[in-house]
C-alpha positions in Angstrom: 18.5 104.0 53.9 16.7 100.7 54.8 18.4 97.4 54.1 16.7 94.5 52.3 17.9 92.1 54.9 19.9 92.2 58.1 21.2 89.7 60.7 23.6 89.6 63.6 26.3 87.2 64.7 24.6 84.2 66.4 21.1 84.8 64.9 19.5 81.4 64.2 18.4 80.6 60.6 17.2 77.5 58.7 18.3 76.1 55.4 17.0 72.9 53.8 15.2 72.0 57.1 18.4 72.3 59.2 19.1 74.9 61.9 22.2 77.0 62.0 23.6 80.1 63.7 25.0 83.0 61.8 28.8 83.2 61.8 28.8 86.9 61.2 26.7 90.0 60.9 25.4 91.4 57.6 23.5 94.3 56.3 22.2 93.8 52.8 21.0 96.3 50.2 19.6 95.1 46.9 19.6 97.2 43.7 15.9 96.7 43.1 16.6 95.5 39.6 15.7 92.1 38.2 17.8 89.0 37.5 17.5 89.9 33.8 19.4 93.2 34.3 23.1 93.3 33.8 25.6 93.1 36.6 26.8 96.5 35.6 23.3 97.9 35.8 22.9 96.5 39.3 26.2 98.1 40.5 25.4 101.4 38.9 22.0 101.5 40.6 23.6 100.7 44.0 26.3 103.3 43.5 23.7 106.0 42.7 22.0 105.2 46.0 25.2 104.9 48.1 27.2 107.9 46.8 25.2 110.5 48.7 26.0 108.5 51.8 29.8 108.6 51.2 30.9 110.0 54.6 28.7 107.5 56.5 30.1 104.6 54.5 33.7 105.7 55.1 32.9 105.7 58.9 31.4 102.3 58.6 34.4 101.1 56.7 36.6 101.9 59.7 35.0 99.0 61.7 33.4 96.8 59.1 34.0 95.3 55.7 31.9 96.9 53.0 31.6 95.0 49.8 29.5 94.3 46.7 28.8 90.6 46.7 28.0 89.7 43.1 26.4 86.3 42.8 25.7 84.7 39.4 24.4 81.4 38.1 25.5 80.4 34.6 25.0 77.6 32.1 28.3 78.2 30.5 31.7 79.8 31.3 31.5 83.2 32.9 33.3 86.3 31.7 32.6 89.8 32.7 34.7 93.0 32.6 34.1 95.4 35.4 33.7 98.9 34.0 36.6 101.1 35.3 34.2 103.9 36.2 32.2 101.5 38.4 35.5 100.4 40.1 36.6 104.0 40.7 33.2 105.0 42.1 33.1 101.9 44.5 36.7 102.5 45.6 35.9 106.1 46.4 33.3 104.7 48.9 35.6 102.1 50.3 33.7 99.2 48.8 35.4 96.0 47.9 34.1 93.4 45.3 33.4 89.7 45.8 32.3 87.6 42.8 30.6 84.4 43.6 29.7 82.4 40.5 28.1 79.0 40.1 27.4 76.7 37.2 23.9 75.2 36.8 25.3 71.9 35.7 28.1 69.9 34.2 27.8 70.6 30.4 30.1 67.7 29.6 27.6 65.3 31.0 24.8 67.1 29.1 26.8 66.7 25.9 27.4 63.0 26.5 23.7 62.5 27.1 22.7 64.4 23.9 25.2 62.4 21.9 23.8 59.2 23.3 20.2 60.3 22.4 21.4 61.2 18.9 23.0 57.8 18.5 19.8 56.0 19.7 17.8 58.1 17.2 20.1 57.2 14.4 19.9 53.5 15.3 16.1 53.5 15.3 16.0 55.2 11.8 18.0 52.3 10.3 
């Protein structure tokens, strides 16, 4: 099984024009699905690929952390229920979960701006 990305502790990398050194090692495997597919679909696809490698994963788990890192970007509040069967299957492989979610913006500020625009529009119609 080939990773989508891999790096070692101390490897150099750049972000936003600045140079850094990796603070840890990582072996990344993507699901092959798109951003439009559900988080559950991504996890299900990864589990289908990983389950045949169970014994190897459990040996890796003895020395390293194995986890699904689920990253999401949202325009509104995030709520998602992890299917129990997916939890059970991941646990059987010794895989933990890490959910990393981000907001695209401050919706309060967007609402204030929209209200201001509406007020300007109302004032010009008078």
